[in-house]
C-alpha positions in Angstrom: 22.0 52.8 -67.5 19.1 50.3 -67.4 17.3 49.5 -70.6 14.2 48.3 -68.7 14.3 44.9 -70.3 12.3 43.4 -67.5 9.9 46.2 -66.8 6.6 45.1 -65.2 7.8 41.4 -64.9 7.8 39.6 -61.6 10.7 37.4 -60.6 11.3 35.0 -57.8 14.9 34.5 -56.8 15.6 31.7 -54.4 18.7 31.8 -52.2 18.5 35.6 -52.6 20.1 36.7 -49.3 23.7 36.0 -50.2 26.3 35.5 -53.0 25.0 34.8 -56.5 21.3 34.9 -55.5 21.7 38.4 -54.2 23.6 39.5 -57.3 20.8 38.1 -59.5 18.1 39.9 -57.5 19.9 43.2 -57.9 20.6 42.6 -61.6 17.0 41.8 -62.5 15.7 44.7 -60.4 18.0 47.1 -62.2 16.3 46.1 -65.4 12.8 46.8 -64.0 11.6 43.5 -62.5 9.7 43.3 -59.3 11.6 40.8 -57.0 10.3 38.2 -54.6 13.5 37.4 -52.5 13.3 33.9 -51.1 15.5 32.3 -48.5 15.7 30.5 -45.2 17.3 33.7 -43.7 16.8 37.3 -44.6 20.4 38.2 -43.5 23.4 37.3 -45.7 25.6 34.4 -45.0 28.9 35.1 -43.1 31.8 34.0 -45.2 33.6 32.6 -42.2 32.6 31.1 -38.9 34.3 33.3 -36.2 34.6 30.3 -33.9 36.6 28.2 -36.5 37.9 30.7 -39.1 36.4 28.5 -41.8 33.2 28.5 -44.0 31.6 25.6 -42.2 28.3 26.9 -41.0 25.4 27.6 -43.4 23.5 29.1 -40.5 26.1 31.7 -39.6 24.7 35.1 -40.7 25.8 38.7 -40.6 24.0 41.8 -39.5 24.8 43.7 -42.7 22.3 45.2 -45.1 20.0 42.6 -46.5 19.1 42.1 -50.2 15.6 43.4 -49.4 16.9 46.5 -47.8 19.3 47.2 -50.7 16.5 46.7 -53.2 14.2 49.1 -51.3 17.0 51.7 -51.0 17.7 51.5 -54.7 14.2 51.1 -56.2 11.6 51.7 -53.5 9.6 49.5 -51.2 7.1 48.4 -53.7 9.7 46.7 -55.9 10.7 43.9 -53.7 9.4 41.6 -50.9 11.0 38.9 -48.8 9.4 35.5 -48.4 10.8 32.9 -46.0 10.7 29.4 -47.5 12.5 26.1 -47.2 12.6 25.1 -50.8 12.7 21.4 -50.0 9.2 21.5 -48.4 6.2 21.5 -50.9 3.9 23.4 -48.6 6.4 26.2 -48.1 7.2 26.4 -51.8 3.5 26.6 -52.6 3.1 29.3 -50.0 6.0 31.2 -51.6 4.2 31.2 -54.9 0.9 32.3 -53.3 2.6 35.2 -51.5 4.3 36.4 -54.6 1.1 36.3 -56.6 -0.8 38.0 -53.7 1.8 40.9 -53.8 2.3 41.3 -57.5 -0.5 39.4 -59.3 1.6 37.0 -61.4 5.0 35.3 -61.8 7.0 35.7 -65.0 10.5 34.5 -63.9 12.0 32.1 -61.4 15.6 31.8 -60.7 16.0 28.4 -58.9 19.3 29.4 -57.2 19.1 27.9 -53.7 21.9 25.4 -53.2 24.7 24.1 -51.0 28.1 22.4 -51.2 28.4 20.3 -48.1 31.7 19.0 -49.2 33.2 22.4 -49.4 32.7 22.8 -45.6 34.9 19.8 -44.7 38.5 20.4 -43.7 39.8 17.3 -45.6 38.9 15.9 -49.0 36.0 13.4 -49.1 36.0 11.0 -52.1 32.9 8.9 -52.3 34.1 6.0 -50.1 34.6 8.6 -47.2 31.5 10.7 -47.9 28.8 10.4 -45.1 25.5 9.3 -46.4 23.9 12.3 -44.7 26.0 14.7 -46.8 24.8 13.0 -50.0 21.2 13.1 -48.9 21.3 16.7 -47.8 23.0 17.8 -51.1 20.4 16.0 -53.2 17.6 17.4 -51.1 18.6 21.0 -51.4 20.2 21.1 -54.9 17.8 18.9 -56.7 14.4 18.7 -54.9 14.3 22.5 -54.6 14.5 22.8 -58.4 11.7 20.2 -58.8 9.4 22.0 -56.3 10.2 25.5 -57.5 9.5 24.6 -61.1 6.4 22.5 -60.2 4.6 25.3 -58.4 5.7 28.2 -60.5 4.8 26.4 -63.7 1.4 25.7 -62.4 1.0 29.5 -61.9 2.6 30.4 -65.2 0.1 28.1 -67.1 -2.8 30.0 -65.5 -1.6 33.4 -66.8 -1.6 35.2 -70.1 1.7 36.6 -71.6 2.4 40.2 -70.8 1.5 42.6 -73.7 5.1 43.1 -74.9 6.1 39.5 -75.3 4.9 36.1 -76.7 6.7 34.1 -74.0 4.7 32.8 -71.0 7.6 32.5 -68.6 11.3 32.0 -67.9 12.9 29.5 -65.6 16.6 29.8 -64.9 18.2 27.0 -62.8 21.6 27.4 -61.1 23.7 24.3 -62.1 27.5 24.4 -62.2 30.5 23.6 -64.4 30.6 20.6 -62.2 27.4 19.5 -63.9 29.5 19.2 -67.1 33.0 18.2 -65.9 34.1 16.4 -62.8 36.0 17.9 -59.9 38.1 16.3 -57.2 36.3 15.0 -54.0 32.9 16.5 -54.8 30.7 13.4 -55.6 27.5 14.7 -54.2 27.9 18.2 -55.6 28.8 16.9 -59.1 25.9 14.5 -59.1 23.4 17.0 -57.9 24.3 19.6 -60.4 24.4 17.0 -63.2 20.8 16.2 -62.2 19.9 20.0 -62.4 21.4 20.2 -65.9 19.4 17.2 -67.2 16.2 18.2 -65.4 16.5 21.6 -67.1 16.5 20.0 -70.5 13.6 17.7 -69.7 11.4 20.5 -68.4 12.3 22.7 -71.4 11.1 19.9 -73.7 7.8 19.6 -72.0 7.0 23.3 -71.8 8.3 24.6 -75.1 4.8 24.3 -76.6 3.7 26.8 -74.0 6.5 29.3 -74.8 8.1 28.9 -71.4 11.9 29.1 -71.5 13.8 26.7 -69.3 17.6 27.1 -69.1 20.4 26.8 -66.6 23.6 28.6 -65.9 26.8 26.7 -65.1 29.1 29.0 -63.2 32.8 28.4 -62.7 34.4 28.9 -59.4 33.0 32.2 -57.9 34.3 34.4 -55.0 31.5 33.5 -52.6 31.1 32.1 -49.1 30.7 28.7 -50.7 34.3 28.8 -51.9 35.8 30.6 -48.9 37.7 27.6 -47.6 39.3 27.2 -51.0 40.1 30.9 -51.2 41.8 30.7 -47.8 44.2 28.0 -49.1 46.9 29.7 -51.2 47.9 26.5 -53.0 44.3 25.5 -53.9 43.5 29.1 -54.9 46.4 29.3 -57.2 45.4 26.1 -59.0 41.8 27.2 -59.4 42.9 30.7 -60.7 45.1 29.0 -63.3 42.2 26.8 -64.4 40.2 29.9 -65.5 41.9 31.4 -68.6 40.3 34.8 -68.0 42.3 35.1 -64.9 41.1 33.8 -61.6 37.8 33.1 -59.9 34.7 34.9 -61.2 32.5 37.6 -59.8 28.8 36.9 -59.0 27.9 40.0 -61.0 29.2 38.5 -64.2 27.0 35.4 -63.8 24.0 37.5 -62.9 24.3 39.3 -66.3 24.0 35.9 -68.0 20.9 35.2 -65.9 19.5 38.5 -67.1 20.0 37.4 -70.7 18.2 34.1 -70.0 15.3 35.9 -68.2 14.7 38.4 -71.1 13.3 38.5 -74.6 16.9 38.5 -75.8 16.7 34.7 -75.4 13.5 34.5 -77.4 14.7 31.4 -79.3 16.7 29.8 -76.5 15.6 26.9 -74.3 17.0 23.8 -72.8 20.5 25.2 -72.7 23.0 24.7 -69.8 25.1 27.8 -70.3 28.7 27.8 -69.0 29.7 31.1 -67.4 33.1 30.1 -66.3 35.9 32.4 -67.5 37.1 29.7 -69.9 37.3 26.9 -67.4 35.7 24.4 -69.8 38.3 24.9 -72.5 41.3 24.1 -70.3 
């Protein structure tokens, strides 16, 4: 049963069409939030490319129920809206904020979740001396610049608002980092570096905006059962190794990470900011 922790609050969730972003949108909505679902595509990502049998195409989408359709079915059409935005383009991010405010009047929460792992789409390992420069550039663009732009334009809006009557906080920013922001993993130089940047940027923004009572934290998920890890899941040897690395028994569920996001987006974290929170089934202690 919902406790209504986010009643009347407005949340932007980027990368909301699939995987973790979808789970976050559903979790926040279940606690009363109005959701602006943001993505390049409204349809969810297909876990595998039918042509190759691998998860190697970010643009491969299914015709299944969208996040927006599910939110409308569960909570009514006034509780959610979809906004198309490329989070690496300033004008589109600014438009995202404008559209969300036009619909709901304010923004209380942003979950900067949009991201990619280009390295995970390759059939063979790519240490840094083999990594194409284009992979590095694309990873940094999507995983880091999107956080910069999302925070920049949402903070501008938050600073123009008054806190809601039932809280002293002015806003909540939750960035999606990774355990690979905290510990290295084989053959993922671009992904590790990008998520490390997210973790440090989270701390820096938190420091600057603490006087305004704006919470800025990140989640650092372990390996999750999503399209991003589908190639790994399809390899019995690799999957066994990853499962053993999580003491709680295997790869995680997006729903478990979404619950941690809910905590960081609520008054339960009233005295929490600048934290990069592992949600990893014990991965960090192995």
